[in-house]
C-alpha positions in Angstrom: 141.9 80.8 116.3 142.2 83.7 113.7 141.5 81.6 110.9 138.1 80.5 112.8 136.5 83.9 113.8 137.2 84.9 109.9 135.1 82.6 108.9 132.2 82.9 111.7 131.9 86.1 110.4 131.7 86.1 106.8 129.0 83.0 108.1 127.6 85.7 110.4 127.8 88.3 107.8 126.0 86.5 104.9 123.3 85.9 107.7 122.4 89.0 108.7 121.9 90.3 104.7 119.5 86.7 104.2 117.9 87.9 107.8 117.7 91.9 107.2 116.5 91.0 103.4 113.9 88.8 104.5 112.5 91.1 107.2 113.2 94.3 105.1 110.7 92.3 101.9 108.0 91.4 105.1 108.2 95.4 106.1 107.4 96.8 102.7 104.9 93.9 102.0 102.7 95.5 104.6 103.7 98.5 105.0 101.8 98.3 101.4 98.8 96.6 101.9 97.8 98.5 104.8 98.8 101.6 103.4 99.2 102.1 99.3 96.5 99.5 98.6 93.5 100.8 101.3 94.2 104.5 100.3 94.8 103.0 96.4 90.3 101.4 96.7 89.4 104.5 98.2 90.6 107.1 95.4 88.9 104.2 92.8 86.2 103.8 94.1 84.8 107.1 95.8 86.4 109.7 92.9 85.5 110.3 89.6 88.5 110.1 87.3 87.1 111.0 84.5 85.7 114.5 86.2 82.5 113.6 84.4 79.8 114.3 87.4 79.2 118.3 86.0 77.8 117.3 82.8 76.7 120.3 81.7 77.8 121.3 78.3 79.9 124.3 78.3 79.7 125.2 74.6 79.9 129.0 73.4 77.2 130.6 71.0 79.0 131.3 67.5 78.6 134.4 66.7 79.8 135.5 63.3 79.0 137.8 60.2 79.6 135.3 57.5 76.4 133.7 57.1 75.7 133.6 53.4 78.2 132.3 51.2 79.8 135.4 49.5 81.3 136.2 53.4 82.2 132.8 53.8 84.7 133.3 50.5 85.8 136.2 51.3 88.7 135.7 53.6 89.7 138.8 54.6 
């Protein structure tokens, strides 16, 4: 009797591991396709990932005093 119950328990554990693995994969797949994929698509479609909407130049006017060649040659 103990041998049969031990064998049944081993088979039951393998079955439980199989069912647990199957359910985890199904739940995570459903979670991915209902939460992460729509969020990623919305962010990709409606965001400016390269931050290019504001294309006004941000250059600063250069104000230097070395406008001649002699001034440029004199470093200090």
